[in-house]
N, C-alpha and C positions, 0 to 999 in steps of 0.2 A: 368961481375959481376951482379948477380940478385939483384934488389932492394928489400929491406926488406918490407914486408907487414905491413901496419899500421892497428891497430885495428879499426874496424867499429865503428863510432861514433853513440851513441844512445841518443836520447833526452827523457826527462821525459814523454812527450806526447806520443811518440812512445811506450814506455814501458807500460804506463798506458792503452793504447788501447788494447794491446795483453795480458796483465797480467793475466786476468781470464782464458785464454786458454792455458797458458804455463805450462808444467810440472815443478816440483821443480828444476831439474837441469838446465833447460833453464832460469828459473827465476833468479837463482843466476848468471848465465852468463850475462844476460842482466843488472842486478843490478851492477855488477863489471865494466861494460862499461860506467856507468854514471860518470860524474865529481863529485868530493867529495861533493861539496856544494849542487848539485842537488840530489845526493844520500841521503844526510841527510834529505832534505825536503821530498823526496819521501818516505823514511823509516818512518818518523814520521806520514805520512798520511795513512799508511796502517792500517788494523785492527789487533787485537792482534794475531790472528792465523797466518797471513802472516808474521808479525814481528817475531814471534817465529820460524817459518820455516826458515827465513833468519838467525836469530841468531845462531841456531843450525848447520847451514851449514857453518858458518864462522869459521876460526881457533880460538881456545880458546883464544889466545892472543888478538884478535880483538873484542871479544864479549863485554868486559867491556866498551869500548868507545861507542859502538852503544847502549848498554843498558842504559847508562847514558844520552843519548839524550832525553829519554822519561820522560814526566811528571809522577808524582806518580800514577795517575789514569790510565794512559796508560801502565805503567810498571806493575800495578796490573793485567790488562787485559792479558798481556803476561804471567805472572806467573800463572794466573788462567787457561790459555789455555794449559799449560804444564802438563805433567803427574807428579806424586808424586816424581819420581826419579830425575827429572831435576829442581824442584822448589828450593831446597836449593842452588844449583849452581847459578841459575839466581838471587836469592836474594843477594848472596855474591858479585855479580858484582856491586851492588849499593853502594853509600856512606851511612854512618850510618844514617843520617837524612832521606834520601829517603827510606832506608830499613824499618825504623820504620813506616813511613807513609804508605808504601805499605802493611806491615803486618796489620796495622789498617784497611785498606780498604778491605783486604782479609777476615776480620772477618764478613763483611756484605754479604748477599746473592747477587748473581750476578745481579739479576733483581730489587734490591731495590735502592732507591735514594742514600743510603750510598755507594753502590757499584759503582755508576756512578760518584760520586762527586770527585772534586779535593780539597785537603786540603790546597792548596796554593792560598791565596787570600789577597788582600790589606785591611788593617784594621787600624783604628785610635781610640783614646780614646775621649769620649765626652767632657772632660775638656780641651782638646788641643785648642789653638787658630788656626785660619785658616792658618796663616803663619807657625806655628809649624807642622800642619798637612801636608801642602804641602812639607815641607822639609823632613818629615818622609816618605811621599809617594815617593819622589825621591830616597830615600835610598832603599825602598822596590822594586821599579821598576828595580833596578840594579840586584836584585835577580830573580830567576825563579818564576813568578806568572802566574796563569792561564789567567787572564784578568784584564785590568785596567778600564773596563767600569764602575764599581761601587766600591765605597769605603764603607766598612762596619764599623759601629760604635759599639764597644764592650765595656762592662764594665770590671772591674778587674777580674771577674769570667768567662769572654769570652761569656757572654750572649749578644745576639743581641739586640741593642737598636734602631738602625735606619740605614739609608743608605744615602749617600751624593754623588752627582756626581761631576766631575771635573768642570763642568760649574758653579755649586753652589759655589764651593770652590774659583774659580778664580774671580767670580763676587762679592764675599763678602769682607767686610773690613778685613784687616789682623788681627786685634785684636778681631774679633768676635769669640766666642767659637763655636766649631763644633756642640754642642748640640742645638745651636740656628738656625742652617741652615739645620740640617739633617731632613729627612723625616721619620716619624714613622709609617705611614700606609703601612705596608709591606706585600708582598706575599712571604710566606715561605712554605717549605714542610718538613714533618717529615722524619727522616732517614730511616724508614722502608717502606715508600710509594713505591708502585710498579711503575716500570719505565713507564708503559703505562699511568698511572694516572699523572705522572710527565709531560709527553708529552702533556697531555690535559691542564695542568696548563700553560705551555708555550704558547700553542695555544690561550687560553682564554685571556691572559694578554699581549701577544706580548713581551715577555721578552727576554733578551740576556743572563741572568744568574739568578739563583734563589738560595737563601741560604738554606742550609739543617740544621735543628735543631734537637737536641735530646729532650727527654721528659721534661728536665729542662730548655729548651730555650737556651742551650749552642750551639753556632754555630760550626758545625763540618766541613763544607766545602761548596762548591758551585757546582751546576750542570750548565754547559754552553750549549748554543744552539747547538754547534757542536756535543756534546755528544747526544743530543736529536734527531738530524737529523739521526744519526746512529740507534738510538732506534726505531724511527718511521719506517725507512726502514726495520729493522729487524722484527718488529711486523707485518707490512703489508705483508712482504714476507711469514711469518709463517701462517697468516690467509689465504692468497691466496693458499698456498700449501694444507692447510686443506680443503679448499673449493673444491679442485680438488679431494678429496677423498683419502688422504694419510697422514702419519705422517709428521710433518715439518722436513726438512733437517737441519742438524747442520752445514753445510758448503756450499760454492758455488757449483752449480750443477756439474761442471767438476772436483771438488776435492773430491766428494763423491765416495767412493769405490763401485764397482759393487755389492758386497754382501750386503753392507749397504743400497744401493739403493733398492735392492730387498726386504730386510726386511722392509724398510719404506713403501713400496707400497703393499706388499703381504697381510698384515693384512686386510686392508680395502677392497682390491679386493676380498679376500675370503669371507668377510662378505657380500659384495654386490652380489657375485655370489650365496651364499646361499639364500639371499633375492630373487634374480631373480628366483631361483628354485620354489618359491611359485607361480610364474607366470605360470609355467608348471602345477602346481597343480590346479590352477584356470582354466586353459584351459581344463584340464581333467574333472573337475567338470561339465563343460558346453559342454562336448563331444557330448551329445545327440543333443543339439541345432546346433552345428557345423556340425554334420553329416546330419542333415535335411536341413540346409541352409549354404552350404559351402561358399557362397558369403560373409558371415559375417567374415570369417577368413581373407579375403583380407584387411580388415580395422583395424585389430588388431595393426599393427605397427603404423598406424595413431593415434589411440586412445592412445597408450602408449606414443608416442612422444609428443602429445599435453599436456597430463597431466604432464609428467615429465618436459617438458620445462616450463610450468606454475609454477610448484612447485619450480624449480630451480631459476627462476626469483624472486619469492617472498622471498625465503630463503636468497638469496644473498642480496637483498635490506634490509631485517631486520637485518641480521648479520652485515652488514656494518653500519647501523644506530646505532646498539648497540655498536659497536666498537668506533664510533665517539661520543658516549654519547648523541645521538639525541633521543634515546628511552629509557624508563625505564619500568620495569615490570608493573608498575601501568597503563601504556598506552595500555595494551593488548586489552582492549575493543575497543579502537579507531583503533588499528591495525586490529583487526578482522572485524570491520565494514567496513573499507576501502577496505580490501582484498575481502570481500564478494561482495561489489559493483563492484570493479575492475574485480574480477574473473567472475562475472555474465556478465559484459559488454564484456570482452574479449571472454568469452565462446560463447556468442550470435554471435559475429562477426565471430569467427572461425566456429561455427555451421552452420551459413547461408552459408558460403563459402563451407562447406562440403556438404550440401544439394544441392546447385547449381552444384557442381562438379559432383554429381551422376545423378541428374535429367536431366541436360542439356547435358550430355555426348552423343555423337553420338552412335546410336544403343544401348542405355542404356538397353532396354528390353532384348536384346540378351546377353549383358555382365553381367547385374545384375539381370536378371530374369524379368518376367512380373510384378512383384511387386516392381519394382525399386523405385517407389515413397516412398513406405513404408520403403525400405532399406535406402533411402536417409534421411527420417525423423528420423529413428532409429540412424543412424550415426551422424546426426546433433545434435540431442538431447543428445546423449552420449558425443560428443565432448564438448558441453556446460557444461554438468555435470562434466566431468573429469577436465576441465580447472578450473571450480569453486572450485572443491575439491582440486586440486593441489595447487592453490593459497592460499587456507585456511590452508592446512597442511604445506606448505612451510613457511608461516608466523608464525604459532603458534609453530612449533617444536623448532626453536631456542629459543623462549621465555620460553618454558617448560624446555629446557636444562639449560638455564641461571638460571631459578628459582631453579633447582635441584643442582646448583653449578658446572655444567660442562661448558666447553668452547663452546659457541654457534657455533663457526666455525666447531665443530664436526658434526653439522647438515649440512653436506656438500651437495652440489647440487646433486652428485651421490646418496647419501643416501636417500634424499628426493625423487629423481626420482624413485629409486627402490621401495620405499614404495608406491608411487602413481601408479606405474606400476601395482602392484598386485590389489590394490583396484579399479583402473581404469577399469580393465577387468571385475570385478564384476559389476561395474556400467554399462558398455557397454552391457554385456549379459543380465542383468536385464532389461534394457531399451528396448533392441531388442526383448526380450521375450514378453514384454508388448505391444509393437507397432506392432509386426508381428504375434501375436497370432491369429490363425484362417486362416492365409494365408500361409506364409513360415513355421511357427512354429505351 
């Protein structure tokens, strides 16, 4: 008699490692192999898109249980990730209180503080004594609340008056009123603040949670550090993808369909290709010089590479500084001054290397003609010029786009490189004409 096969045991760590690479059907198989308690913890840590995918793959009778594991802000993410046909069904899985909270959250834009916040937080009244507040907190702790790190003091109209920590409550006398121990110097965010700016607030003040207020000072909820970690990762991923010269992906790489991937990348590639066509136009304009001194064509890739790399470096540094709020538009003169100096220094370093590469090359006269010294000087001076120009353009273009209201990340490294390629050729052949006039030209 054959022994029955036992299902392979899967741990949360095992599944977490391979999750991004698994197709939907294998994800569900792995998820079903987890112990119930592990599965619940794993499910609540997934992002909204993955939670939705699992929910829709579950039998209808099981969806309610899993949907009700989620906090209102997480449930709102799931509903928001679903198409219009599935949203009513998902909302119906929640209890009445949660359903109303989720609907309120869905009224906010996804990238606003209101769209990130949880509406379940611990609160007390200012007239309560410390003993009354502690008893009330015990009652709230038995309910689902986002965090117990801070207790918020609200008046009868739910306006935020202050905040008090557990340490302050337990160290105070029992008959002391909450209003006497609360802190009133608060860091808050408006409900319409963009999530990227909320992230900066967390970074500046080392917060665990921040209250979200409406225009009247009424407290609507809290944004917690775990939500902001996801936001920072999302924003950084989006910026990096834009820096690569493409539209930001809306899902993990392996989950993006082939056609969607092509659409995200084709637009910028087309723009960059059209831009590079001007390189051929520039080469055609200097056809006479090239025909008389073919040796100049040997160094076109070098010139293009130096200028593009310099521009890419500068644009990346400025875009990141803008994203971290290290730079403002009013700093443009300082940025320009720094990049002019840095570009000149870098250009001179690379230019000298270029001159030495040509002048000291064995049989230089045979390879680069008898005027190899002039060729070396032309290449070296051109390298210095295009590096300086690339650094300047790479630094200024993101600031100009930011001033015009566009995303600075759109001034991606490939875009700056393409722009510098064309202008770099003009610099190269202009310098070569001036240096080699009367000899090769």
